[in-house]
C-alpha positions in Angstrom: 59.5 146.4 69.5 62.0 147.1 72.3 61.9 150.6 73.5 65.0 152.8 73.6 65.7 156.4 74.3 66.9 158.7 71.5 69.1 161.8 71.9 70.2 164.0 69.0 73.6 165.5 70.0 74.4 169.1 69.0 78.1 168.9 69.6 80.9 166.4 70.2 81.0 167.3 73.9 77.2 166.9 74.2 77.4 163.5 72.5 80.1 162.3 74.9 78.1 163.6 77.9 74.9 161.9 76.7 76.7 158.6 76.2 78.3 158.7 79.7 75.0 159.4 81.4 73.3 156.4 79.7 75.0 153.1 80.4 74.8 150.8 77.4 74.1 153.6 74.9 75.3 153.4 71.3 76.3 156.2 68.9 74.2 156.3 65.8 75.6 157.6 62.5 74.2 156.3 59.3 72.8 153.3 61.0 73.6 150.9 58.2 75.1 148.3 60.6 73.7 149.2 64.0 70.1 149.2 63.0 70.5 145.8 61.3 72.0 144.3 64.5 69.1 145.8 66.5 66.6 144.1 64.2 68.5 140.8 64.7 68.6 141.2 68.5 72.3 141.2 68.6 72.4 144.8 69.8 69.8 146.0 72.4 70.9 149.5 73.4 68.8 151.3 75.9 69.6 154.6 74.2 70.9 155.9 70.8 73.0 159.0 70.7 72.5 160.4 67.2 75.8 162.0 66.0 74.8 162.2 62.3 74.2 166.0 62.4 77.4 166.9 64.2 79.7 169.3 62.3 82.0 166.5 61.3 80.9 166.3 57.7 83.7 168.0 55.8 86.9 167.0 54.1 89.7 169.4 55.0 93.1 169.9 53.5 95.6 170.7 56.3 98.6 173.0 56.1 101.1 170.1 56.3 99.7 168.4 53.2 97.6 165.9 55.1 93.8 165.5 54.7 91.2 165.2 57.4 88.0 163.4 56.6 85.2 164.1 59.2 83.5 161.2 60.9 80.1 161.9 59.4 81.3 162.3 55.8 79.4 159.8 53.8 81.4 157.0 52.2 80.3 158.0 48.7 81.4 161.6 49.2 84.8 160.6 50.6 85.4 158.2 47.6 84.5 161.0 45.1 86.6 163.8 46.8 89.2 164.9 44.3 92.0 164.9 46.9 91.2 161.4 47.9 91.0 160.1 44.3 94.2 161.8 43.2 96.5 161.5 46.2 95.3 158.4 48.1 93.6 156.4 45.4 93.7 153.2 47.4 91.1 154.7 49.8 88.8 155.8 47.1 89.0 152.3 45.5 88.3 150.6 48.8 85.3 152.8 49.6 83.8 152.1 46.2 84.4 148.4 46.7 82.2 148.4 49.8 78.5 147.6 49.9 76.1 149.2 47.4 75.7 152.7 46.1 72.7 153.2 48.3 74.5 152.1 51.4 77.6 154.2 50.6 75.3 157.2 50.4 74.2 156.6 54.0 77.3 155.0 55.7 79.7 157.3 57.5 83.5 157.3 58.0 83.2 156.7 61.7 80.5 154.1 61.3 82.5 152.2 58.7 85.4 151.9 61.2 83.1 150.7 64.0 81.0 148.2 62.0 80.9 144.7 63.5 81.8 141.4 62.0 79.5 139.7 59.5 80.2 136.3 61.0 76.9 134.4 60.7 77.3 132.9 64.1 77.7 136.3 65.7 74.5 137.5 63.9 72.5 134.4 65.0 71.4 134.9 68.7 70.6 131.2 68.9 74.3 130.3 68.6 77.0 130.7 71.3 79.4 133.6 70.4 82.1 135.0 72.6 82.0 138.3 70.7 78.3 138.7 71.4 78.2 137.1 74.9 81.7 136.7 76.4 82.3 133.2 77.8 79.5 131.5 75.9 81.8 129.8 73.4 82.5 130.0 69.6 80.0 128.2 67.4 82.1 129.1 64.4 85.0 126.9 65.4 82.8 123.8 64.9 80.9 125.2 62.0 81.6 126.3 58.5 84.8 128.3 58.2 84.8 129.4 54.6 84.7 133.2 55.4 86.6 133.1 58.6 90.1 134.2 59.7 93.4 132.5 58.8 95.6 135.0 60.7 95.6 136.1 64.3 92.6 134.2 65.4 92.3 132.6 68.9 90.4 129.7 70.5 87.8 132.3 71.5 87.0 133.8 68.1 87.8 133.3 64.4 85.7 136.2 62.9 87.1 138.6 60.4 86.6 142.4 60.2 84.4 143.4 57.2 85.6 146.9 56.4 87.3 147.7 53.1 88.0 151.3 54.1 89.9 150.3 57.2 92.3 148.1 55.1 93.3 151.0 53.0 93.6 153.3 56.0 96.0 150.8 57.6 98.2 150.6 54.5 98.3 154.4 54.1 99.4 155.1 57.7 96.3 157.1 58.5 95.4 158.1 62.0 92.0 157.9 63.7 90.9 161.0 65.7 88.8 160.3 68.9 87.1 162.4 71.5 85.9 161.2 74.9 85.8 162.0 78.6 89.6 162.4 78.7 89.6 164.8 75.8 90.9 164.4 72.2 93.5 161.9 71.0 94.5 160.0 67.9 95.7 156.5 67.2 97.3 154.8 64.1 94.7 153.2 61.9 96.8 150.0 61.7 96.5 149.7 65.5 92.9 150.8 66.0 91.3 147.4 65.6 92.2 144.5 67.9 93.0 140.8 67.5 90.6 138.7 69.5 92.9 137.1 72.0 90.8 136.3 75.2 88.5 139.3 74.6 86.9 139.1 71.2 84.0 141.3 72.4 86.5 144.3 72.2 86.7 145.2 68.5 88.9 148.3 68.8 91.2 150.2 71.1 88.5 152.8 71.6 87.8 153.7 75.2 84.3 153.5 76.6 82.3 156.5 75.4 84.8 157.7 72.9 83.6 159.0 69.6 85.4 158.8 66.3 85.6 162.4 65.1 87.7 162.0 62.0 90.4 160.3 60.0 93.7 161.9 58.9 95.5 160.8 55.8 99.2 161.7 56.1 101.2 163.9 53.7 103.9 161.1 53.7 101.8 158.8 51.6 100.0 161.5 49.5 100.6 161.1 45.8 102.4 157.8 46.1 101.2 154.9 43.9 98.6 153.1 45.8 95.7 150.6 45.1 93.1 148.4 46.6 91.9 145.1 45.2 89.1 142.9 46.6 88.4 139.3 45.7 84.7 138.4 46.4 82.0 136.0 45.3 80.3 138.5 43.0 81.1 141.9 41.6 79.1 144.0 44.0 77.5 144.1 47.4 79.7 141.2 48.7 82.2 141.2 51.5 85.8 140.3 50.7 87.1 136.7 50.7 90.6 138.4 50.6 91.6 141.9 49.9 94.9 143.9 49.7 95.7 147.6 50.0 99.2 148.7 49.1 101.3 151.9 48.7 104.7 151.8 47.1 107.5 154.3 46.5 110.5 153.3 44.4 113.6 155.4 44.0 116.9 154.5 42.3 115.5 151.1 41.4 114.7 149.9 45.0 111.7 150.1 47.3 112.0 153.1 49.7 108.6 153.0 51.2 105.9 150.3 51.2 102.7 149.8 53.1 100.7 146.6 52.7 97.5 145.5 54.5 95.3 142.5 54.0 91.5 142.4 54.5 89.2 139.5 55.3 92.0 137.4 56.7 91.9 138.4 60.4 89.9 140.0 63.2 91.4 143.4 62.1 93.0 144.7 58.9 96.3 142.9 58.8 99.3 145.1 58.3 101.9 143.0 56.6 104.9 144.2 58.5 107.1 141.1 57.7 106.5 141.5 54.0 107.2 145.2 54.2 110.5 144.6 56.0 111.6 142.1 53.3 110.8 144.6 50.5 112.5 147.7 51.8 115.7 148.2 49.9 114.9 145.5 47.4 114.3 145.8 43.7 110.5 145.9 43.0 110.4 142.6 41.0 107.6 140.0 40.9 110.0 137.5 42.5 110.6 139.9 45.4 106.9 140.5 45.9 106.1 136.8 45.9 108.9 136.1 48.4 107.8 138.9 50.7 104.2 137.8 50.8 105.1 134.2 51.2 107.0 135.2 54.3 104.0 137.1 55.7 101.6 134.3 55.1 103.7 131.7 56.7 101.9 132.7 59.9 98.6 131.7 58.5 96.6 128.9 60.3 93.7 128.2 58.0 90.9 125.7 58.6 90.3 123.0 55.9 87.5 125.0 54.2 89.2 128.4 54.2 92.7 127.3 53.2 92.0 128.8 49.8 92.4 132.3 51.4 96.1 132.0 51.7 97.0 131.6 48.0 94.2 133.9 47.1 95.6 136.7 49.3 99.1 136.0 48.1 98.1 136.2 44.4 96.0 139.4 44.9 98.8 141.0 46.8 101.4 140.2 44.1 99.1 141.6 41.4 98.5 144.8 43.3 102.2 145.4 44.0 103.3 144.5 40.5 100.8 147.0 39.1 102.2 149.7 41.4 105.9 149.0 40.5 107.6 151.1 37.8 107.1 149.6 34.2 110.8 148.8 34.0 110.6 146.4 37.0 110.2 142.7 36.1 
């Protein structure tokens, strides 16, 4: 047993101060990922700052029609909230696709966003991993690649991001609210997570010591047809092989708004900007959806044992978009 200090924060400000005064500390929410990594020896924080009892556990409808979900709202509660289910159904579906019922009852909104990759080479401390120990190498590149990235990877890391929720947030144009030593700020969900580049140890654009305080779903995507679909090895408690979140608005027979994000294909939720650009102003037909997603996935660089991800993601994406299109589209 490796000893660590424990601090229960009473406010956001107190949490940030406690973190800053303890180098190497980690924030603790539901603990469904961090505690596992501590047991494996991947994480060895000298201190845990417990933020699970901060007053960030409410879902609040804002005057402009947007919705704020606090960072400590449990995944099961967010998925079941009437406003989320009715106005941003892709998020509810993504949350319910994640983990098990027991874990969703413990996992928090902020923790879900900050969970680390499930790459087996990252979780095995006997293997070199640039994400775990920068400069040590990437054992995954010479290993089994079935679950690894096909988009945006680098010579330093081919891991994928595991969150279902983050994929839906990226497609829905959500924003992530943060608090740190410099005060409060927010960033787009689609830009919150990073591609690996030369620094795969940096998962997000979060600054040292910053705390996720909430997620805001915008009024602009409220009530639009949206959906999330996840392809996986079994029906529950499995991470995605490929997933797609999409939101679609069709007016006068053409696409006026579209948001598409892929999961399990890259180091972060992959916003399909090229496909979106191809669809704007086009008729919402199956042919148009297939063409747009083919354009997006041209950038894929799969390994021999994960090349299946490209057609799988394409077919899942076409299915989701087709289901969201008006019945008259063909």
